[in-house]
Residue frames as qw, qx, qy, qz and C-alpha x, y, z in Angstrom:
[[0.592, -0.226, 0.039, 0.772, 147.97, 25.23, -95.79],
 [0.127, 0.776, 0.141, -0.602, 146.05, 28.27, -97.04],
 [0.472, 0.771, -0.214, -0.371, 147.40, 29.70, -100.26],
 [0.132, -0.478, 0.846, 0.195, 150.07, 27.01, -100.43],
 [0.570, 0.188, 0.785, -0.156, 147.28, 24.58, -101.12],
 [0.589, 0.710, 0.130, -0.364, 146.64, 26.18, -104.51],
 [0.084, -0.546, 0.729, 0.405, 149.83, 24.79, -106.06],
 [0.844, 0.333, 0.032, -0.421, 148.72, 22.85, -109.16],
 [0.675, 0.515, -0.529, -0.010, 151.94, 21.23, -110.33],
 [0.895, -0.430, 0.117, 0.011, 153.18, 18.17, -108.46],
 [0.845, 0.251, -0.020, 0.471, 156.47, 18.38, -110.36],
 [0.213, 0.743, -0.156, 0.615, 157.46, 21.92, -109.34],
 [0.722, -0.670, -0.118, 0.128, 159.38, 21.49, -106.08],
 [0.359, 0.787, -0.333, 0.375, 162.36, 23.87, -105.85],
 [0.853, -0.340, -0.333, 0.215, 164.39, 21.78, -103.40],
 [0.502, 0.166, -0.246, 0.813, 167.25, 24.27, -102.97],
 [0.200, -0.474, 0.001, -0.858, 164.84, 27.04, -102.07],
 [0.770, -0.481, -0.293, -0.301, 162.88, 24.74, -99.77],
 [0.776, -0.142, -0.373, 0.489, 166.10, 23.80, -97.97],
 [0.220, 0.287, -0.174, 0.916, 166.89, 27.49, -97.51],
 [0.484, -0.510, -0.145, -0.696, 163.38, 28.14, -96.20],
 [0.837, -0.368, -0.405, 0.003, 163.54, 25.19, -93.78],
 [0.618, -0.030, -0.346, 0.705, 166.82, 26.43, -92.29],
 [0.004, -0.340, 0.058, -0.939, 165.62, 30.05, -92.04],
 [0.627, -0.489, -0.282, -0.538, 162.33, 28.97, -90.45],
 [0.827, -0.301, -0.419, 0.223, 164.08, 26.75, -87.91],
 [0.555, -0.094, -0.240, 0.791, 166.68, 29.36, -86.98],
 [0.001, 0.919, 0.381, -0.106, 164.42, 32.41, -87.51],
 [0.198, -0.791, 0.283, 0.506, 167.36, 34.12, -89.20],
 [0.757, 0.652, -0.048, -0.014, 168.38, 34.44, -92.84],
 [0.127, 0.797, -0.574, 0.138, 171.98, 35.07, -91.76],
 [0.532, -0.370, 0.738, -0.190, 172.17, 31.97, -89.55],
 [0.866, 0.330, 0.352, -0.133, 170.56, 29.87, -92.30],
 [0.561, 0.782, -0.270, 0.021, 173.15, 31.15, -94.78],
 [0.135, -0.675, 0.708, -0.162, 175.99, 30.22, -92.41],
 [0.729, -0.099, 0.650, -0.192, 174.57, 26.72, -91.95],
 [0.812, 0.492, 0.312, -0.027, 174.11, 26.20, -95.71],
 [0.537, -0.333, 0.369, 0.682, 177.40, 27.95, -96.59],
 [0.313, 0.607, 0.467, 0.561, 175.78, 30.47, -98.92],
 [0.110, 0.156, -0.138, 0.972, 175.21, 34.21, -98.65],
 [0.171, 0.432, 0.636, -0.617, 172.29, 35.76, -96.73],
 [0.363, 0.421, -0.209, -0.805, 171.28, 37.43, -99.99],
 [0.306, 0.098, -0.872, -0.370, 170.99, 34.02, -101.65],
 [0.052, -0.312, -0.896, 0.312, 168.74, 32.74, -98.86],
 [0.217, 0.490, 0.317, -0.783, 166.61, 35.89, -98.96],
 [0.352, 0.344, -0.466, -0.735, 166.24, 35.78, -102.75],
 [0.232, -0.046, -0.953, -0.192, 165.25, 32.11, -102.78],
 [0.023, 0.425, 0.781, -0.457, 162.59, 32.68, -100.13],
 [0.276, 0.494, 0.048, -0.823, 161.23, 35.75, -101.94],
 [0.321, 0.208, -0.712, -0.589, 161.01, 33.66, -105.12],
 [0.111, -0.246, -0.957, 0.107, 159.06, 30.99, -103.26],
 [0.137, 0.513, 0.512, -0.675, 156.66, 33.63, -101.98],
 [0.307, 0.440, -0.275, -0.798, 156.26, 35.08, -105.47],
 [0.264, 0.094, -0.875, -0.394, 155.78, 31.70, -107.17],
 [0.202, -0.329, -0.914, 0.125, 153.28, 30.45, -104.60],
 [0.200, -0.579, -0.309, -0.728, 151.49, 33.72, -104.03],
 [0.649, -0.699, -0.296, -0.056, 151.81, 33.79, -100.24],
 [0.028, 0.785, -0.448, 0.428, 153.96, 35.42, -97.60],
 [0.828, -0.106, -0.520, 0.182, 156.08, 32.99, -95.56],
 [0.513, -0.231, -0.384, 0.732, 157.87, 35.52, -93.32],
 [0.071, -0.972, -0.196, -0.104, 157.04, 38.85, -91.77],
 [0.663, 0.232, -0.165, 0.692, 160.21, 40.89, -92.02],
 [0.327, -0.927, -0.141, 0.117, 161.17, 43.36, -89.29],
 [0.164, 0.921, -0.348, 0.064, 164.24, 45.58, -89.05],
 [0.032, -0.605, 0.781, -0.153, 166.41, 43.11, -87.11],
 [0.374, -0.047, 0.906, -0.194, 164.39, 39.92, -87.12],
 [0.467, 0.001, -0.591, -0.657, 161.94, 37.81, -89.05],
 [0.459, -0.001, 0.752, -0.472, 158.95, 35.79, -87.91],
 [0.060, 0.142, 0.917, 0.369, 156.89, 33.12, -89.61],
 [0.529, -0.039, -0.109, -0.840, 153.41, 33.75, -90.92],
 [0.786, -0.023, 0.474, -0.396, 150.72, 31.09, -90.44],
 [0.863, 0.477, -0.123, -0.116, 151.51, 29.72, -93.91],
 [0.324, 0.669, -0.629, 0.227, 155.22, 29.74, -93.09],
 [0.440, -0.378, 0.707, -0.403, 154.72, 27.84, -89.83],
 [0.892, 0.176, 0.278, -0.310, 152.60, 25.23, -91.59],
 [0.750, 0.588, -0.302, 0.034, 155.16, 24.72, -94.35],
 [0.028, 0.665, -0.677, 0.315, 158.00, 24.66, -91.82],
 [0.692, -0.243, 0.583, -0.349, 156.42, 21.80, -89.86],
 [0.921, 0.348, 0.113, -0.135, 156.00, 19.71, -93.01],
 [0.564, 0.699, -0.406, 0.172, 159.52, 20.36, -94.26],
 [0.245, -0.624, 0.663, -0.332, 161.15, 19.70, -90.88],
 [0.835, -0.076, 0.493, -0.233, 159.53, 16.27, -90.71],
 [0.848, 0.529, -0.027, -0.018, 160.52, 15.53, -94.31],
 [0.338, 0.739, -0.525, 0.251, 164.17, 16.50, -93.82],
 [0.514, -0.472, 0.639, -0.323, 164.30, 14.54, -90.55],
 [0.922, 0.144, 0.324, -0.155, 163.07, 11.45, -92.41],
 [0.696, 0.668, -0.237, 0.114, 165.66, 11.94, -95.16],
 [0.001, 0.720, -0.624, 0.305, 168.49, 12.36, -92.64],
 [0.707, -0.283, 0.579, -0.291, 167.41, 9.26, -90.74],
 [0.923, 0.355, 0.127, -0.075, 167.25, 7.22, -93.93],
 [0.501, 0.733, -0.408, 0.214, 170.73, 8.33, -94.96],
 [0.285, -0.633, 0.633, -0.342, 172.14, 7.63, -91.49],
 [0.784, -0.140, 0.547, -0.257, 170.70, 4.12, -91.34],
 [0.867, 0.324, 0.378, 0.012, 170.91, 2.83, -94.92],
 [0.588, 0.784, -0.083, 0.178, 173.42, 4.92, -96.87],
 [0.150, 0.779, -0.487, 0.364, 176.25, 5.86, -94.51],
 [0.902, -0.413, 0.001, -0.125, 176.43, 2.66, -92.48],
 [0.877, 0.125, -0.146, 0.440, 180.12, 2.14, -93.27],
 [0.275, 0.652, -0.179, 0.683, 181.26, 5.59, -92.15],
 [0.575, -0.496, -0.542, 0.359, 180.16, 5.53, -88.50],
 [0.156, 0.322, -0.050, 0.933, 179.75, 9.30, -88.46],
 [0.254, -0.673, -0.645, 0.257, 177.92, 11.02, -85.59],
 [0.104, 0.594, 0.110, 0.790, 176.75, 14.62, -85.87],
 [0.447, -0.499, -0.554, 0.495, 176.82, 16.55, -82.59],
 [0.029, 0.772, 0.196, 0.603, 175.27, 20.00, -82.01],
 [0.544, -0.460, -0.402, 0.575, 176.77, 22.14, -79.23],
 [0.001, -0.990, -0.137, -0.022, 176.78, 25.79, -78.23],
 [0.454, 0.753, -0.313, 0.359, 179.93, 27.93, -78.45],
 [0.253, -0.700, 0.547, -0.382, 181.07, 27.88, -74.82],
 [0.888, -0.183, 0.393, -0.155, 180.33, 24.18, -74.27],
 [0.876, 0.459, -0.012, 0.145, 182.08, 23.31, -77.51],
 [0.410, 0.731, -0.355, 0.414, 185.20, 25.39, -76.95],
 [0.224, -0.640, 0.535, -0.504, 185.59, 25.13, -73.16],
 [0.742, -0.236, 0.538, -0.324, 184.34, 21.59, -72.44],
 [0.929, 0.295, 0.204, -0.088, 184.22, 19.41, -75.55],
 [0.586, 0.737, -0.314, 0.124, 187.31, 20.42, -77.55],
 [0.124, -0.685, 0.673, -0.251, 189.78, 19.88, -74.67],
 [0.686, -0.173, 0.662, -0.247, 188.45, 16.32, -74.30],
 [0.779, 0.492, -0.153, -0.357, 188.39, 15.31, -77.98],
 [0.320, 0.538, -0.780, 0.015, 191.72, 13.50, -77.91],
 [0.349, -0.140, 0.844, -0.383, 190.38, 11.22, -75.16],
 [0.754, 0.341, 0.262, -0.496, 187.28, 10.52, -77.22],
 [0.687, 0.572, -0.388, -0.224, 189.27, 9.45, -80.29],
 [0.042, 0.443, -0.878, 0.176, 191.63, 7.29, -78.23],
 [0.456, 0.051, 0.785, -0.415, 188.58, 5.39, -76.95],
 [0.646, 0.544, 0.483, -0.233, 186.59, 5.50, -80.21],
 [0.233, -0.431, 0.527, 0.694, 189.03, 5.52, -83.15],
 [0.222, 0.257, 0.828, 0.445, 186.42, 4.24, -85.65],
 [0.068, 0.813, 0.568, -0.110, 183.92, 7.07, -85.06],
 [0.291, 0.243, 0.150, 0.913, 184.04, 10.43, -86.82],
 [0.052, -0.686, -0.522, 0.504, 182.44, 13.38, -85.05],
 [0.197, 0.478, 0.349, 0.782, 180.92, 16.19, -87.09],
 [0.201, -0.467, -0.509, 0.695, 180.37, 19.20, -84.83],
 [0.052, 0.691, 0.446, 0.566, 177.66, 21.81, -85.43],
 [0.101, -0.035, -0.367, 0.924, 177.63, 25.18, -83.69],
 [0.172, -0.540, -0.784, -0.254, 174.01, 25.15, -82.60],
 [0.247, -0.411, 0.110, -0.871, 171.68, 27.89, -81.40],
 [0.379, -0.077, 0.704, -0.595, 169.36, 27.12, -78.50],
 [0.295, -0.113, -0.868, -0.383, 167.16, 24.10, -79.22],
 [0.447, -0.076, 0.387, -0.803, 163.54, 24.15, -78.09],
 [0.847, 0.177, 0.282, -0.414, 162.03, 21.19, -79.95],
 [0.765, -0.009, 0.591, 0.255, 162.83, 18.16, -82.09],
 [0.578, 0.769, 0.241, 0.130, 162.40, 20.23, -85.25],
 [0.048, 0.959, -0.278, 0.040, 165.39, 22.38, -84.28],
 [0.612, -0.486, 0.603, 0.163, 167.77, 19.47, -83.64],
 [0.668, 0.632, -0.279, -0.275, 169.46, 18.99, -87.01],
 [0.215, 0.521, -0.821, 0.093, 172.08, 16.57, -85.68],
 [0.682, -0.134, -0.715, -0.070, 171.95, 13.07, -84.28],
 [0.582, -0.490, -0.486, 0.429, 172.92, 14.23, -80.77],
 [0.082, 0.765, -0.012, 0.639, 172.98, 17.62, -79.07],
 [0.465, -0.339, -0.534, 0.619, 174.07, 19.20, -75.82],
 [0.058, -0.633, -0.211, -0.743, 172.02, 22.17, -74.68],
 [0.110, -0.002, -0.584, 0.804, 171.28, 24.20, -71.58],
 [0.468, -0.332, -0.332, -0.749, 167.78, 24.06, -70.19],
 [0.585, -0.324, 0.421, -0.613, 165.28, 22.60, -67.75],
 [0.231, -0.132, 0.964, 0.018, 165.29, 19.13, -69.31],
 [0.511, 0.508, 0.621, -0.309, 161.95, 19.49, -71.09],
 [0.079, 0.371, -0.543, -0.749, 162.52, 19.40, -74.86],
 [0.747, 0.324, 0.225, -0.535, 159.47, 18.66, -76.98],
 [0.889, 0.415, -0.118, -0.154, 159.88, 15.37, -78.84],
 [0.475, 0.578, -0.602, 0.280, 163.38, 14.70, -77.49],
 [0.841, -0.418, -0.295, 0.174, 164.94, 12.57, -74.78],
 [0.097, 0.819, -0.324, 0.464, 167.13, 14.50, -72.33],
 [0.831, -0.316, -0.344, 0.301, 169.68, 13.34, -69.75],
 [0.239, -0.964, 0.108, -0.051, 171.12, 15.79, -67.24],
 [0.755, 0.371, -0.309, 0.443, 174.91, 16.17, -67.48],
 [0.497, -0.226, -0.399, 0.737, 175.99, 18.87, -65.00],
 [0.085, -0.930, -0.343, 0.098, 174.99, 22.17, -63.47],
 [0.461, 0.425, -0.085, 0.774, 176.73, 25.51, -63.78],
 [0.319, -0.760, -0.367, 0.431, 177.13, 28.45, -61.40],
 [0.320, 0.788, 0.105, 0.515, 177.53, 32.15, -62.13],
 [0.486, -0.723, -0.143, 0.469, 179.87, 34.58, -60.41],
 [0.269, 0.955, -0.101, -0.072, 181.47, 37.85, -61.56],
 [0.809, -0.163, 0.253, 0.505, 184.92, 37.56, -63.11],
 [0.296, 0.953, -0.058, -0.005, 187.34, 40.11, -64.49],
 [0.757, 0.371, -0.254, 0.474, 190.99, 40.57, -65.36],
 [0.582, -0.524, -0.232, 0.577, 193.49, 41.74, -62.72],
 [0.327, 0.125, 0.202, 0.915, 194.44, 44.57, -65.11],
 [0.205, -0.638, -0.436, -0.601, 190.90, 45.97, -64.95],
 [0.596, -0.700, -0.351, 0.176, 190.95, 45.96, -61.14],
 [0.556, -0.264, -0.007, 0.788, 194.24, 47.82, -61.24],
 [0.155, 0.327, 0.346, 0.866, 192.87, 50.35, -63.72],
 [0.360, -0.633, -0.388, -0.565, 189.55, 51.00, -61.94],
 [0.190, 0.212, -0.662, 0.693, 190.49, 50.19, -58.34],
 [0.355, -0.134, 0.384, -0.842, 188.31, 50.21, -55.26],
 [0.700, -0.092, -0.549, -0.448, 186.58, 46.84, -55.79],
 [0.027, -0.222, 0.815, -0.535, 185.85, 45.90, -52.18],
 [0.447, 0.270, 0.669, -0.528, 182.05, 45.47, -52.19],
 [0.398, 0.406, 0.766, 0.301, 179.61, 44.28, -54.89],
 [0.159, 0.904, 0.338, -0.210, 178.12, 47.77, -55.02],
 [0.239, -0.668, 0.365, 0.603, 181.50, 49.03, -56.24],
 [0.491, 0.178, 0.732, 0.437, 180.81, 47.31, -59.57],
 [0.298, 0.860, 0.391, -0.135, 178.68, 50.28, -60.61],
 [0.036, -0.864, 0.301, 0.402, 181.93, 52.08, -61.48],
 [0.395, -0.277, 0.789, 0.379, 183.14, 49.22, -63.68],
 [0.501, 0.280, -0.473, -0.669, 182.28, 48.42, -67.30],
 [0.633, 0.006, 0.705, -0.320, 179.83, 45.50, -67.27],
 [0.257, 0.212, -0.770, -0.545, 179.46, 42.86, -70.00],
 [0.714, 0.117, 0.443, -0.529, 176.06, 41.20, -70.50],
 [0.059, -0.075, 0.909, 0.406, 175.47, 38.05, -72.48],
 [0.073, -0.467, -0.806, -0.357, 172.15, 38.26, -74.38],
 [0.309, -0.772, -0.283, -0.478, 170.39, 40.26, -71.65],
 [0.058, -0.594, 0.477, -0.646, 170.74, 41.56, -68.11],
 [0.821, -0.382, -0.252, -0.343, 169.02, 38.64, -66.39],
 [0.819, -0.086, -0.431, 0.369, 172.07, 36.94, -64.81],
 [0.262, 0.267, -0.320, 0.871, 173.48, 40.19, -63.45],
 [0.461, -0.441, -0.030, -0.770, 170.07, 41.25, -62.12],
 [0.874, -0.311, -0.344, -0.149, 169.54, 37.85, -60.47],
 [0.676, 0.050, -0.446, 0.585, 172.99, 37.96, -58.87],
 [0.018, 0.321, -0.248, 0.914, 172.37, 41.42, -57.40],
 [0.667, -0.429, -0.201, -0.575, 168.96, 40.29, -56.12],
 [0.818, -0.172, -0.499, 0.231, 170.76, 37.58, -54.13],
 [0.451, 0.003, -0.359, 0.817, 172.67, 40.38, -52.41],
 [0.082, -0.806, -0.538, 0.233, 169.52, 42.49, -51.99],
 [0.165, -0.454, 0.197, 0.853, 171.03, 45.18, -54.22],
 [0.421, 0.616, 0.653, 0.131, 168.45, 46.50, -56.66],
 [0.250, 0.941, 0.227, 0.035, 168.18, 49.30, -59.20],
 [0.517, -0.539, 0.279, 0.604, 171.92, 49.78, -59.62],
 [0.533, 0.841, 0.017, -0.094, 173.06, 51.95, -62.53],
 [0.808, -0.140, 0.250, 0.514, 176.32, 50.92, -64.18],
 [0.088, -0.716, 0.229, 0.654, 178.77, 53.41, -65.63],
 [0.351, 0.471, -0.603, -0.540, 179.14, 51.41, -68.85],
 [0.733, 0.065, 0.641, -0.218, 177.37, 48.32, -70.24],
 [0.316, 0.412, -0.668, -0.533, 177.96, 46.19, -73.33],
 [0.825, 0.082, 0.444, -0.339, 175.76, 43.31, -74.52],
 [0.178, 0.446, -0.794, -0.373, 177.20, 40.45, -76.59],
 [0.876, 0.059, -0.062, -0.474, 175.51, 37.39, -78.05],
 [0.829, 0.267, -0.479, 0.106, 178.47, 35.01, -78.26],
 [0.759, -0.651, 0.012, 0.035, 179.81, 33.55, -75.00],
 [0.807, -0.011, 0.068, 0.587, 183.36, 33.26, -76.37],
 [0.236, 0.660, 0.071, 0.710, 183.32, 36.96, -77.28],
 [0.516, -0.807, -0.045, -0.284, 182.23, 37.75, -73.73],
 [0.868, -0.387, 0.043, 0.308, 185.14, 35.73, -72.34],
 [0.651, 0.282, 0.088, 0.699, 187.70, 37.32, -74.65],
 [0.028, -0.797, -0.078, -0.599, 186.47, 40.80, -73.78],
 [0.676, -0.731, 0.019, -0.092, 186.84, 40.04, -70.06],
 [0.865, -0.147, 0.084, 0.472, 190.32, 38.56, -70.54],
 [0.474, 0.451, 0.123, 0.746, 191.37, 41.68, -72.47],
 [0.263, -0.290, -0.408, 0.825, 190.21, 43.91, -69.61],
 [0.106, -0.288, -0.380, -0.873, 187.19, 45.46, -71.33],
 [0.568, -0.395, -0.042, -0.721, 184.69, 44.67, -68.60],
 [0.331, -0.190, 0.829, -0.409, 183.36, 42.42, -65.86],
 [0.536, -0.019, -0.685, -0.493, 181.58, 39.30, -67.08],
 [0.771, -0.277, 0.345, -0.457, 179.15, 37.05, -65.25],
 [0.138, 0.453, -0.870, -0.135, 181.42, 34.02, -65.43],
 [0.908, -0.021, -0.142, -0.395, 180.03, 30.59, -66.17],
 [0.096, -0.511, 0.837, -0.169, 181.70, 27.89, -64.07],
 [0.725, -0.476, 0.321, 0.381, 183.18, 25.28, -64.35],
 [0.713, 0.625, 0.172, 0.268, 184.02, 26.51, -67.88],
 [0.211, 0.882, -0.216, 0.363, 186.35, 29.25, -66.59],
 [0.816, -0.563, 0.054, 0.121, 188.17, 27.31, -63.87],
 [0.802, 0.095, 0.084, 0.583, 191.46, 27.24, -65.78],
 [0.230, 0.711, 0.045, 0.662, 191.45, 31.03, -66.30],
 [0.502, -0.807, 0.065, -0.302, 190.94, 31.63, -62.57],
 [0.903, -0.338, 0.093, 0.246, 193.55, 29.03, -61.57],
 [0.691, 0.280, 0.099, 0.659, 196.11, 30.64, -63.91],
 [0.266, -0.549, -0.210, 0.764, 195.32, 34.14, -62.62],
 [0.149, 0.208, 0.490, 0.833, 194.10, 35.48, -65.96],
 [0.383, -0.587, -0.363, -0.614, 190.69, 36.12, -64.34],
 [0.082, 0.069, -0.692, 0.714, 189.81, 37.03, -60.77],
 [0.412, -0.585, -0.619, -0.322, 186.54, 36.38, -58.91],
 [0.076, 0.396, -0.404, 0.821, 186.42, 39.12, -56.27],
 [0.571, -0.230, 0.311, -0.724, 183.21, 37.91, -54.56],
 [0.017, -0.114, 0.992, -0.043, 182.19, 34.46, -53.33],
 [0.567, 0.304, 0.460, -0.612, 178.42, 34.75, -53.90],
 [0.091, -0.043, 0.871, 0.482, 177.33, 32.18, -56.50],
 [0.618, 0.230, 0.051, -0.750, 174.15, 32.27, -58.55],
 [0.290, -0.010, 0.952, 0.094, 172.69, 28.80, -59.16],
 [0.482, 0.152, -0.295, -0.811, 170.33, 28.85, -62.17],
 [0.782, 0.042, 0.467, -0.411, 167.52, 26.32, -62.45],
 [0.819, 0.518, -0.181, -0.170, 168.80, 25.16, -65.82],
 [0.603, -0.479, 0.600, 0.216, 171.58, 22.67, -66.45],
 [0.289, 0.484, -0.674, -0.477, 173.40, 21.10, -69.39],
 [0.806, 0.095, 0.506, -0.292, 171.63, 18.11, -70.91],
 [0.126, -0.185, 0.846, 0.483, 172.42, 15.51, -73.53],
 [0.610, 0.408, 0.313, -0.604, 169.52, 15.42, -76.00],
 [0.020, 0.170, -0.840, -0.515, 168.55, 13.20, -78.92],
 [0.661, -0.020, -0.283, -0.695, 165.48, 11.79, -80.64],
 [0.794, -0.204, 0.475, -0.319, 163.82, 8.69, -79.17],
 [0.949, 0.205, 0.234, 0.042, 165.57, 5.55, -80.38],
 [0.381, 0.856, -0.346, 0.036, 168.72, 7.35, -81.57],
 [0.304, -0.637, 0.700, -0.109, 170.94, 5.34, -79.23],
 [0.933, 0.124, 0.321, -0.105, 170.01, 2.14, -81.06],
 [0.673, 0.668, -0.247, 0.199, 172.87, 3.00, -83.43],
 [0.842, -0.287, -0.186, 0.417, 176.10, 1.73, -81.80],
 [0.463, 0.282, -0.057, 0.838, 178.08, 4.84, -82.75],
 [0.273, -0.668, -0.096, -0.685, 175.45, 7.16, -81.24],
 [0.812, -0.547, -0.199, -0.035, 175.41, 5.06, -78.09],
 [0.765, -0.032, -0.162, 0.622, 179.21, 5.28, -77.90],
 [0.179, 0.472, -0.018, 0.863, 179.20, 9.08, -78.21],
 [0.517, -0.660, -0.151, -0.523, 176.41, 9.50, -75.66],
 [0.869, -0.410, -0.222, 0.168, 178.04, 7.14, -73.16],
 [0.625, 0.137, -0.151, 0.753, 181.37, 8.95, -73.51],
 [0.063, -0.574, -0.013, -0.816, 179.82, 12.39, -72.92],
 [0.706, -0.603, -0.181, -0.323, 177.93, 11.06, -69.89],
 [0.864, -0.238, -0.222, 0.383, 181.06, 9.47, -68.42],
 [0.425, 0.313, -0.114, 0.842, 183.09, 12.65, -68.90],
 [0.312, -0.628, -0.068, -0.710, 180.38, 14.69, -67.20],
 [0.832, -0.499, -0.229, -0.083, 180.15, 12.22, -64.32],
 [0.762, 0.007, -0.248, 0.598, 183.91, 12.47, -63.78],
 [0.104, 0.558, -0.085, 0.819, 183.50, 16.19, -63.01],
 [0.618, -0.662, -0.232, -0.354, 181.39, 15.50, -59.94]]
């Protein structure tokens, strides 16, 4: 482990700082780690700087708006992730057997638009199970899954995890009727260049949708990028721009007339929503119950 290997004391293990480092390394964000641990970003940053000072090595390279792991940081992160996984598994199996609690990691739009409206049905069918929901960033490997079960959007290839396809989504532009009234003249897709456009994360979905229509190199009058899908939706509902709507999550807004889809061209991404968990996780009856319920609810949408 490079310089980390020069630690001489087997008794000096600052567990609070190591927990902060593990979360920051997994999420690649001091702020996100602080939110998960319910402390301040300054606390996380100070604990990690103290680790680096005590051990005489740099764990992160700090940039203006992001951090990245050094080689020593990646090595330590792998060890800690395995250790915390083992601790969580031990607690789940041998300590909390009477509570029947299942932790479930979901993203913001899946959690708010799909899961929450169905929770009452879950508890009617499973009154003895308590769900603990985590707002999860994108998961790329087993090390990033901090819960017993997760739902994420992807191709179905998660390193070290089992994945079962739940349902696909489609994209199409959506906006409020008030914005159409204010801007007017929305008869062709090319007319969108006069409208304020809302991107989520990047421009990829909008670019892909325009490529379907063989419309390239369009310049929009106004563009805003947001990272949170629920913020994107609220901005569209409030008439601040045109979003690339994610369906079926927005069906109720279109049916009620709060959003309008002026064009019928749908973009079908290669990714889909999947149920993910570690191998063997469904051996626990409560995990099996949660997974089976999510799968049945998804199947009922077909």
